[in-house]
C-alpha positions as CSV (number, residue, x, y, z in Angstrom):
1,M,11.7,-70.3,-2.7
2,N,9.6,-73.4,-2.0
3,I,6.0,-72.7,-3.0
4,L,2.8,-74.8,-2.6
5,I,-0.3,-73.9,-4.7
6,T,-3.7,-75.6,-4.7
7,G,-6.1,-75.5,-7.5
8,A,-3.3,-75.1,-10.0
9,S,-4.8,-76.8,-13.1
10,R,-6.7,-73.8,-14.4
11,G,-7.5,-70.1,-13.9
12,I,-5.6,-68.1,-11.4
13,G,-3.8,-71.2,-9.9
14,Y,-2.4,-72.3,-13.3
15,A,-1.3,-68.7,-14.1
16,L,0.2,-68.3,-10.6
17,A,2.2,-71.6,-10.9
18,S,3.5,-70.5,-14.3
19,A,4.5,-67.1,-12.9
20,F,6.5,-68.6,-10.0
21,I,8.2,-71.1,-12.2
22,D,9.6,-68.3,-14.3
23,D,12.2,-67.9,-11.5
24,P,14.8,-70.7,-11.8
25,N,15.4,-70.4,-8.0
26,N,11.9,-71.5,-7.2
27,K,10.4,-75.0,-6.6
28,V,6.7,-75.2,-7.0
29,F,4.4,-78.0,-5.9
30,A,1.1,-77.8,-7.8
31,I,-2.1,-79.6,-6.6
32,S,-5.3,-80.2,-8.5
33,R,-7.8,-83.0,-9.2
34,D,-7.1,-82.5,-13.0
35,T,-3.8,-84.4,-13.5
36,E,-3.8,-83.9,-17.3
37,K,-3.7,-80.1,-17.0
38,L,-0.9,-80.4,-14.5
39,K,1.0,-82.5,-16.9
40,K,0.6,-79.8,-19.5
41,L,2.0,-77.3,-17.1
42,A,4.9,-79.6,-16.4
43,E,5.6,-80.0,-20.1
44,E,5.7,-76.3,-20.6
45,T,8.2,-76.0,-17.7
46,N,10.4,-78.9,-18.8
47,S,10.8,-77.4,-22.3
48,N,12.6,-74.4,-20.8
49,N,15.8,-74.9,-18.9
50,N,15.7,-71.4,-17.5
51,K,12.6,-72.2,-15.4
52,G,12.4,-73.5,-11.8
53,D,11.4,-77.0,-10.7
54,L,7.8,-78.0,-10.9
55,Y,6.3,-80.9,-9.0
56,Y,2.6,-81.8,-9.2
57,L,0.1,-84.2,-7.7
58,G,-3.4,-85.1,-8.9
59,F,-5.2,-85.0,-5.6
60,D,-8.8,-84.3,-4.5
61,L,-8.7,-81.9,-1.5
62,L,-12.1,-83.3,-0.5
63,S,-10.6,-86.7,0.2
64,D,-9.3,-88.1,3.4
65,N,-5.9,-89.1,2.1
66,Y,-3.9,-86.1,3.4
67,T,-1.6,-87.9,5.8
68,E,-1.3,-91.0,3.6
69,S,-0.7,-89.4,0.2
70,L,-0.6,-85.6,0.0
71,V,1.5,-84.6,2.9
72,P,4.3,-87.2,2.3
73,S,4.5,-86.2,-1.3
74,I,4.9,-82.5,-0.4
75,K,7.5,-83.3,2.2
76,N,9.4,-85.5,-0.2
77,K,9.6,-83.0,-3.1
78,L,9.8,-79.6,-1.3
79,G,11.3,-80.6,2.1
80,S,10.2,-77.2,3.5
81,I,7.7,-74.5,2.6
82,D,8.2,-70.7,2.2
83,I,4.8,-69.9,0.6
84,L,1.5,-71.6,0.6
85,V,-1.3,-70.3,-1.6
86,N,-4.7,-71.8,-0.7
87,N,-6.2,-71.0,-4.1
88,A,-8.5,-74.1,-4.7
89,G,-12.2,-73.3,-4.3
90,A,-15.7,-74.5,-5.0
91,L,-18.5,-72.3,-6.2
92,I,-22.2,-73.3,-6.7
93,N,-24.6,-70.7,-8.0
94,N,-28.1,-71.6,-6.8
95,T,-30.9,-70.0,-4.9
96,F,-30.9,-70.5,-1.2
97,D,-34.0,-72.7,-1.2
98,Q,-32.5,-75.0,-3.8
99,L,-29.1,-75.6,-2.1
100,S,-28.6,-79.1,-0.6
101,D,-26.8,-80.4,2.4
102,E,-24.3,-81.9,-0.1
103,D,-23.7,-78.4,-1.6
104,F,-23.0,-77.0,1.9
105,D,-20.5,-79.8,2.6
106,T,-18.7,-79.5,-0.8
107,I,-18.3,-75.7,-0.5
108,F,-17.2,-75.5,3.1
109,N,-15.0,-78.6,2.9
110,M,-13.2,-77.2,-0.1
111,N,-13.1,-73.5,0.8
112,V,-12.5,-73.7,4.6
113,K,-11.6,-77.2,5.7
114,S,-9.0,-78.0,3.1
115,P,-6.9,-74.8,4.0
116,F,-7.3,-75.8,7.6
117,R,-6.1,-79.3,7.0
118,L,-3.2,-78.3,4.8
119,V,-1.8,-75.7,7.3
120,R,-2.3,-78.0,10.3
121,D,-0.7,-81.0,8.7
122,L,2.2,-79.1,7.1
123,L,3.1,-76.9,10.1
124,P,6.3,-78.8,10.9
125,I,7.9,-78.0,7.6
126,F,7.1,-74.3,7.2
127,N,10.2,-72.2,7.2
128,K,10.9,-69.2,9.3
129,P,9.7,-66.8,8.0
130,A,6.9,-68.1,5.8
131,H,3.8,-66.7,4.2
132,I,0.3,-68.3,3.9
133,V,-1.9,-66.5,1.4
134,N,-5.6,-67.5,1.4
135,I,-7.6,-66.6,-1.7
136,S,-10.9,-65.3,-0.4
137,S,-13.5,-63.2,-2.2
138,M,-15.2,-59.8,-2.0
139,G,-18.4,-61.8,-1.4
140,G,-16.9,-62.9,1.9
141,V,-16.2,-59.4,3.1
142,Q,-18.7,-58.0,5.6
143,G,-20.5,-55.0,4.1
144,S,-19.7,-55.8,0.5
145,V,-22.4,-56.2,-2.2
146,K,-23.9,-59.7,-2.1
147,F,-25.4,-61.5,-5.0
148,P,-28.3,-64.0,-5.2
149,G,-27.2,-67.6,-5.6
150,L,-23.9,-67.2,-3.8
151,S,-24.9,-67.5,-0.2
152,L,-22.9,-70.6,0.6
153,Y,-19.9,-69.4,-1.4
154,S,-19.8,-66.0,0.3
155,A,-20.3,-67.5,3.7
156,S,-17.5,-69.9,3.2
157,K,-15.2,-67.2,2.1
158,G,-16.2,-65.1,5.1
159,A,-15.2,-68.1,7.3
160,L,-11.9,-68.3,5.5
161,A,-11.3,-64.6,6.2
162,V,-11.9,-65.1,10.0
163,L,-9.7,-68.3,9.9
164,T,-7.0,-66.2,8.4
165,E,-7.1,-63.7,11.3
166,C,-7.0,-66.5,13.8
167,L,-4.1,-68.3,12.1
168,A,-2.1,-65.1,12.1
169,E,-2.4,-65.0,15.9
170,E,-1.9,-68.7,16.4
171,L,1.3,-68.9,14.2
172,K,3.0,-65.6,14.9
173,D,5.5,-67.2,17.3
174,R,6.5,-69.6,14.5
175,E,7.2,-66.6,12.2
176,I,4.5,-67.6,9.8
177,K,2.4,-64.7,8.5
178,V,-1.1,-65.3,7.2
179,N,-3.1,-63.0,5.0
180,A,-6.1,-63.3,2.7
181,L,-6.8,-61.6,-0.6
182,A,-10.5,-60.9,-1.2
183,I,-10.5,-60.8,-4.9
184,G,-13.3,-59.5,-7.2
185,A,-14.4,-60.9,-10.5
186,V,-11.7,-62.6,-12.5
187,Q,-12.4,-64.3,-15.9
188,T,-11.7,-67.8,-14.8
189,E,-13.3,-71.1,-15.9
190,M,-15.1,-71.3,-12.5
191,L,-16.6,-67.9,-13.0
192,S,-17.7,-68.8,-16.5
193,E,-19.3,-72.0,-15.4
194,A,-21.3,-70.2,-12.6
195,F,-22.2,-67.2,-14.7
196,P,-22.3,-68.0,-18.4
197,G,-21.8,-65.0,-20.6
198,Y,-20.5,-62.7,-17.8
199,E,-17.2,-60.9,-18.7
200,A,-15.0,-60.0,-15.8
201,P,-12.7,-57.0,-15.9
202,V,-9.6,-58.9,-14.9
203,Q,-7.8,-61.9,-16.5
204,P,-6.2,-64.7,-14.6
205,D,-2.7,-63.9,-15.5
206,E,-3.1,-60.3,-14.4
207,M,-4.4,-61.4,-11.0
208,A,-1.7,-64.1,-10.7
209,D,1.0,-61.4,-11.2
210,F,-0.4,-59.5,-8.3
211,I,-0.8,-62.5,-6.1
212,K,2.8,-63.6,-6.8
213,I,4.2,-60.2,-5.7
214,F,2.0,-60.2,-2.6
215,A,3.0,-63.7,-1.7
216,L,6.7,-62.8,-2.0
217,T,6.5,-59.4,-0.2
218,G,3.2,-58.9,1.6
219,H,4.2,-60.6,4.8
220,Q,6.7,-57.8,5.3
221,Y,3.9,-55.3,5.8
222,F,0.8,-57.3,6.7
223,N,-0.3,-60.1,9.0
224,G,-3.9,-61.3,9.7
225,K,-5.2,-58.9,7.1
226,I,-8.1,-59.4,4.6
227,L,-7.2,-57.2,1.7
228,P,-9.8,-56.4,-1.0
229,V,-8.4,-56.7,-4.6
230,S,-11.2,-55.5,-6.7
231,L,-12.0,-52.8,-9.3
232,S,-15.4,-52.2,-7.8
233,T,-16.4,-50.7,-4.4
234,P,-17.5,-51.9,-2.0
């Protein structure tokens, strides 16, 4: 399997890349702005001959260098893609009246535009079949509990959910299935930064194990679905 994962330097993304690399038949391309943490992941992989191949690139998904830098690197290392996990995300916790235009651009460019650009620019190298998994949030599910300070984050994840549904329709003739996992609270660095002192009920490696299985098998049963993955209701 050829797997592309964004936001792979920490939290769920790091754990997910590690989980996929445990299979020696997999090739994983990991993307993050934090090159040092990606190097650590590569060192862990290279120390074990029974693991798969890991490629990584320090890249800012908010930049404009997709066609010049990112896409050629992915094509060169993977050749084709079986699974894309759009995991990278931005979260800003602030009251609505204190949010800036820059906050809006940062959150929507990372959480919505970067998945759009990746899928669009990499379409020619997706295999048949292939599975795109967008990591959304319970905050982006209509009718779920909403929390003060997360208006832009929740709105962006809602947009990603609708984009998922649209992509599933657009890409079905190419045999590319597209689903979104609306996850609840997971004890990641991003969550700790936004909500200091809060303890989530799920650890990153636990969620990564679920996402891995879903990425490998979920497209056999789902397409264009937004699936809640949360211990709380709604």
